[in-house]
FITI-101151 format. One line per field, with one value per residue (C-alpha): y, x, z; residue in one letter; residue number from 1. Coordinates in nm, 4 decimals, m for minus. Layout:
c2 = Y:...
c1 = X:...
c3 = Z:...
resn = a:...
resi = NUM:...
REM end
This chain:
c2 = 9.0082:8.6629:8.6378:8.9883:8.8839:8.5648:8.7700:9.0143:8.7196:8.5728:8.9156:8.9341:8.5804:8.6772:8.9956:8.7764:8.5377:8.8235:8.9640:8.6224:8.5996:8.9481:8.8550:8.5452:8.7252:8.9857:8.7009:8.5267:8.8452:8.9208:8.5637:8.5941:8.9356:8.8102:8.4855:8.7120:8.9334:8.6397:8.4878:8.7992:8.8495:8.4750:8.5490:8.8667:8.7098:8.4211:8.6688:8.8568:8.5308:8.4207:8.7484:8.7347:8.3687:8.4924:8.7989:8.5581:8.3034:8.5709:8.7102:8.3563:8.2837:8.6211:8.5449:8.2028:8.3644:8.6127:8.3500:8.1154:8.3961:8.4637:8.0830:8.0648:8.3220:8.1971:7.8468:8.0116:8.0586:8.3525:8.4552:8.4365:8.6418:8.9185:8.9614:9.0475:9.3407:9.6632:9.4912:9.5504:9.3110:8.9552:8.8148:8.4596:8.2883:8.0035:7.8414:7.7531:7.3902:7.2001:7.3767:7.6895:7.9995:8.2035:8.2613:8.3922:8.6032:8.7168:9.0180:9.0002:9.2474:9.2285:9.4815:9.4751:9.4474:9.6812:9.9567:10.1982:9.9332:9.8825:10.2294:10.2264:10.3656:10.0258:9.6849:9.4898:9.1154:8.8343:8.5281:8.2309:8.0938:7.8770:7.9831:8.1771:8.4465:8.6463:9.0065:9.0932:9.3696:9.5562:9.6829:9.9356:9.9433:9.8419:9.8245:9.5348:9.6136:9.3589:9.2739:8.9313:8.8520:8.6476:8.7969:8.5759:8.5348:8.7749:8.6691:8.6728:8.6748:8.5034:8.6505:8.5479:8.8166:8.7266:8.8637:8.7122:8.6175:8.3746:8.6070:8.5944:8.7855:8.6281:8.6926:8.6398:8.9357:8.9096:9.1010:9.3822:9.1663:8.8171:8.7456:8.4107:8.2271:7.8786:7.8407:7.6349:7.8640:8.0177:8.1847:8.0854:8.4462:8.4625:8.6821:9.0617:9.2825:9.4754:9.8419:10.0094:9.9860:10.2642:10.3662:10.0652:9.7718:9.6877:9.5827:9.7179:9.6238:9.7590:9.4350:9.4264:9.3294:9.1969:9.4334:9.4626:9.2361:9.0708:8.9476:8.8800:8.5722:8.6188:8.3540:8.4174:8.2470:8.1609:8.3364:8.4396:8.7844:9.0863:9.2919:9.6104:9.6559:10.0144:10.1410:10.3376:10.3780:10.3173:10.1361:9.7967:9.6150:9.4534:9.1739:8.9980:9.0651:9.1787:9.0108:9.1720:8.9554:9.1069:8.8462:8.9137:8.7367:8.7560:8.7033:8.7748:8.9558:9.3361:9.4424:9.1163:9.2077:9.1717:9.2200:9.0780:9.1852:8.9561:9.0594:8.8112:8.8635:8.6241:8.6659:8.6014:8.2515:8.1649:7.8531:7.6769:7.7447:7.3948:7.4999:7.7606:7.4789:7.2272:6.9274:6.5811:6.2963:5.9524:5.8098:6.0088:6.3075:6.6636:6.8717:7.1792:7.5239
c1 = m7.4487:m7.3038:m7.1628:m7.0099:m6.8495:m6.7326:m6.5860:m6.4168:m6.2812:m6.1411:m5.9839:m5.8317:m5.6811:m5.5200:m5.3760:m5.2258:m5.0819:m4.9278:m4.7561:m4.6246:m4.4812:m4.3279:m4.1749:m4.0242:m3.8696:m3.7059:m3.5676:m3.4363:m3.2753:m3.1164:m2.9820:m2.8251:m2.6764:m2.5208:m2.4021:m2.2426:m2.0791:m1.9243:m1.8106:m1.6451:m1.4754:m1.3436:m1.2257:m1.0378:m0.8825:m0.7678:m0.6290:m0.4570:m0.3292:m0.2069:m0.0322:0.1416:0.2419:0.3907:0.5949:0.7075:0.8235:0.9945:1.1611:1.2681:1.4268:1.6187:1.7365:1.8604:2.0351:2.2140:2.3305:2.4318:2.6474:2.8227:2.8781:3.0244:3.2805:3.3602:3.4528:3.7252:4.1041:4.2219:4.4111:4.1033:3.9057:4.1994:4.1659:3.7983:3.8610:3.7820:3.6372:3.2734:3.0278:3.0292:2.6963:2.6514:2.3479:2.1567:1.9688:1.6064:1.4814:1.2527:0.9135:1.0373:1.1321:1.2648:1.6447:1.8029:2.1042:2.3432:2.5605:2.8817:3.1388:3.4472:3.6253:3.9223:3.7949:3.9567:3.8686:3.7607:3.5300:3.3838:3.2813:3.4027:3.7040:3.8110:3.8242:3.5314:3.5827:3.3628:3.5282:3.3280:3.4213:3.7501:3.8170:4.0848:4.0927:4.3746:4.4373:4.7107:4.9573:5.2423:5.4561:5.2064:5.0690:4.7139:4.4854:4.2461:3.9018:3.6415:3.2879:3.1374:2.8408:2.6950:2.4321:2.5416:2.9317:3.2315:3.5275:3.9006:4.1475:4.4703:4.6851:4.9988:5.1682:5.4564:5.6676:5.8411:6.1600:5.9579:5.9774:5.6540:5.5082:5.2022:4.9838:4.6442:4.4216:4.1484:3.8379:3.7403:3.4365:3.4755:3.1063:3.0161:3.3442:3.3401:3.4390:3.7396:3.8609:4.2034:4.4375:4.7298:4.8300:4.9876:4.7166:4.7394:4.4247:4.2595:4.2307:3.8876:3.6851:3.5340:3.2109:3.1951:3.3547:3.3862:3.7590:4.0719:4.4263:4.7374:4.9467:5.3226:5.4199:5.7400:5.9436:5.7726:5.4744:5.3076:5.0020:4.8261:4.6142:4.3458:4.1261:3.8244:3.7903:3.4578:3.2167:3.1689:3.3257:3.2971:3.6233:3.7408:4.1082:4.2090:4.5272:4.7516:5.0447:5.0884:4.7889:4.6207:4.6695:4.3656:4.2159:4.0268:3.7533:3.3940:3.1748:2.8555:2.5924:2.2660:2.0262:1.7450:1.5161:1.4672:1.1382:0.9013:0.5697:0.5597:0.5152:0.6862:1.0354:1.2663:1.6411:1.8032:2.1443:2.3779:2.7208:2.9687:3.3342:3.6069:3.9080:4.2627:4.3742:4.5344:4.6280:4.3678:4.3734:4.5205:4.8422:4.8859:4.9773:5.2646:5.2428:5.3640:5.4815:5.4181:5.7089:5.9736:5.9907:6.0478:5.7882:5.7184:5.6333
c3 = m3.7121:m3.6437:m4.0019:m3.9481:m3.6345:m3.7941:m4.0805:m3.8414:m3.6596:m3.9691:m4.0638:m3.7207:m3.7609:m4.1062:m3.9494:m3.6686:m3.9121:m4.1298:m3.8128:m3.7216:m4.0699:m4.0367:m3.6967:m3.8469:m4.1387:m3.8966:m3.6802:m3.9887:m4.0905:m3.7543:m3.7387:m4.0692:m3.9711:m3.6585:m3.8192:m4.1154:m3.8481:m3.6563:m3.9828:m4.0822:m3.7587:m3.7710:m4.1094:m4.0080:m3.7131:m3.9285:m4.1918:m3.9103:m3.7790:m4.1000:m4.1646:m3.8238:m3.8852:m4.2236:m4.0726:m3.7778:m4.0435:m4.2458:m3.9353:m3.8181:m4.1595:m4.1708:m3.8252:m3.9364:m4.2436:m4.0185:m3.7660:m4.0638:m4.2219:m3.8952:m3.8383:m4.2085:m4.1318:m3.7905:m3.9363:m4.1335:m4.0599:m3.8712:m4.2058:m4.4071:m4.1472:m4.1341:m4.5103:m4.4891:m4.2580:m4.4350:m4.7340:m4.8739:m4.7246:m4.8499:m4.9614:m4.8538:m5.0338:m4.8866:m5.1728:m5.0983:m5.0631:m5.2909:m5.3482:m5.1851:m5.3862:m5.0920:m5.1176:m4.7924:m4.8064:m4.5293:m4.5957:m4.3543:m4.2723:m4.0562:m3.8434:m3.5859:m3.2425:m3.0055:m2.7433:m3.0188:m3.1620:m2.8420:m2.7943:m2.4332:m2.2414:m2.1535:m2.3215:m2.2173:m2.1360:m1.9711:m1.8137:m1.6752:m1.3354:m1.3321:m1.7017:m1.8687:m2.1439:m2.2565:m2.3575:m2.6152:m2.4984:m2.6863:m2.4041:m2.2506:m1.9047:m1.7910:m1.4947:m1.4475:m1.3139:m1.2541:m1.1055:m1.0158:m1.2266:m0.9431:m0.7090:m0.4269:m0.4665:m0.5386:m0.7402:m0.7129:m1.0164:m1.1107:m1.3913:m1.5781:m1.7971:m2.0418:m2.3046:m2.6058:m2.4208:m2.1867:m1.8886:m1.6762:m1.3810:m1.1973:m0.8944:m0.7551:m0.6510:m0.3712:m0.4318:m0.1870:m0.0584:0.0673:0.0219:m0.1070:m0.0891:0.0514:0.4265:0.3184:0.0674:0.1203:m0.1013:0.1260:0.2023:m0.1310:m0.2997:m0.2682:m0.2215:m0.4927:m0.4626:m0.4712:m0.7801:m0.9942:m1.1508:m1.3678:m1.1509:m0.7942:m0.7987:m0.9651:m0.9649:m1.1518:m1.2413:m1.2589:m1.6088:m1.7670:m1.9933:m2.3224:m2.2304:m2.5107:m2.3349:m1.9891:m1.8948:m1.6577:m1.4601:m1.2865:m0.9353:m0.7507:m0.9877:m1.3445:m1.3938:m1.6259:m1.6827:m1.8034:m1.9055:m1.8790:m2.0614:m1.8252:m2.0814:m2.4574:m2.6258:m2.6634:m2.9896:m3.1639:m2.9622:m3.2278:m3.4857:m3.4945:m3.7447:m3.8343:m4.0375:m4.1862:m4.2915:m4.5366:m4.7707:m5.1488:m5.3502:m5.0555:m5.0808:m5.0282:m4.6813:m4.5530:m4.5901:m4.2832:m4.1907:m3.8761:m3.7658:m3.5812:m3.4093:m3.2889:m3.1583:m3.2477:m3.0246:m3.1116:m3.0525:m2.7115:m2.5279:m2.2956:m1.9334:m1.8630:m1.9860:m1.7087:m1.4797:m1.4524:m1.6731:m1.5319:m1.7525:m1.6150:m1.8043:m1.6132:m1.8107:m1.6850:m1.5028:m1.7064:m1.5485
resn = m:k:l:t:g:a:k:i:t:r:i:t:n:k:k:t:r:k:n:e:n:g:q:a:l:i:f:v:i:a:t:m:t:v:a:l:a:v:g:i:g:v:s:l:r:n:l:a:s:i:s:r:t:s:r:t:d:t:a:a:r:a:q:a:a:a:e:g:g:a:e:n:v:l:s:r:s:e:e:d:i:a:e:m:v:g:d:p:a:e:d:i:v:f:s:p:v:v:n:d:n:i:t:a:v:a:s:v:t:v:e:n:w:n:i:a:a:s:g:l:t:y:f:p:l:e:i:k:r:d:q:v:s:e:v:k:l:n:g:g:g:i:k:i:c:w:s:s:q:s:d:s:a:e:s:d:i:y:y:i:a:y:n:d:t:g:a:t:t:r:n:g:v:e:a:n:s:r:s:g:f:p:d:n:y:s:s:g:g:t:f:v:d:a:s:g:g:n:a:n:f:d:n:c:y:t:p:t:l:p:s:s:a:d:g:i:r:i:r:s:i:n:a:d:s:r:f:g:i:y:v:t:s:g:s:l:p:d:q:g:y:k:i:t:s:i:g:r:l:q:n:v:p:a:g:q:e:a:e:v:k:v:t:v:i:r:s:l:p:f:m:p:g:i:f:d:f:s:i:y:s:g:s:g:g:a:v:l:d
resi = 1:2:3:4:5:6:7:8:9:10:11:12:13:14:15:16:17:18:19:20:21:22:23:24:25:26:27:28:29:30:31:32:33:34:35:36:37:38:39:40:41:42:43:44:45:46:47:48:49:50:51:52:53:54:55:56:57:58:59:60:61:62:63:64:65:66:67:68:69:70:71:72:73:74:75:76:77:78:79:80:81:82:83:84:85:86:87:88:89:90:91:92:93:94:95:96:97:98:99:100:101:102:103:104:105:106:107:108:109:110:111:112:113:114:115:116:117:118:119:120:121:122:123:124:125:126:127:128:129:130:131:132:133:134:135:136:137:138:139:140:141:142:143:144:145:146:147:148:149:150:151:152:153:154:155:156:157:158:159:160:161:162:163:164:165:166:167:168:169:170:171:172:173:174:175:176:177:178:179:180:181:182:183:184:185:186:187:188:189:190:191:192:193:194:195:196:197:198:199:200:201:202:203:204:205:206:207:208:209:210:211:212:213:214:215:216:217:218:219:220:221:222:223:224:225:226:227:228:229:230:231:232:233:234:235:236:237:238:239:240:241:242:243:244:245:246:247:248:249:250:251:252:253:254:255:256:257:258:259:260:261:262:263:264:265:266:267:268:269:270:271:272:273:274:275:276:277:278:279:280:281:282:283:284:285:286:287:288:289
REM end
């Protein structure tokens, strides 16, 4: 009986060792499965990251090509830009650098910039504080409307209109609200009041123009302003050029193509704001107005 008991005991021990080996094998397989799943997850994340990086790089290159095309045209003379109006798109090629087979291309078109091109019922304009911009006229009448672009200050305007004989009319116009003006600010009583605004702007004013006016220069006072120039009689001539540049890349893998469009406005040339004021010559020359 003792031998039998010992034999039974040995058999029981063998079964225990077999069970332990099976548990170890299951544990190893489970560990390998988890490790494999983690590895696949990391690999997929890396591949997704690489894909996003590739798409981001492609978009950035297309953006740079579009901006480069616009800058190329902006650097040209007004005569050269005028000749591009209405022509098919001009392709500007940016050759790749060493060890890079990707070629960037910008397709650039130019059109006249005017009320029709803006898609609005007025000609839009933005002028920084104490800066001047100019609107070309062809003898018609206009109404100037504006709003301050500051949340804490309103803006006045000062304008000078002129014609080809040298005749001018000028005046300052105060905004309806006096919010945000310095305590010591005063127009000296020479400014006139703006009329009420409209659905798009806080202030409006119809300036007196010389006969057959060729242009009007507008200065924004106390804050940046956005303007709408409304036509009250006649029409406005073209005010500049709208340049549209579409950047894209060549020789890129399928699915990574990208196009980026950039639009810029080049106004017609005008004199800087400093020339709105008298010039004094220290050598005894005349004062010009």
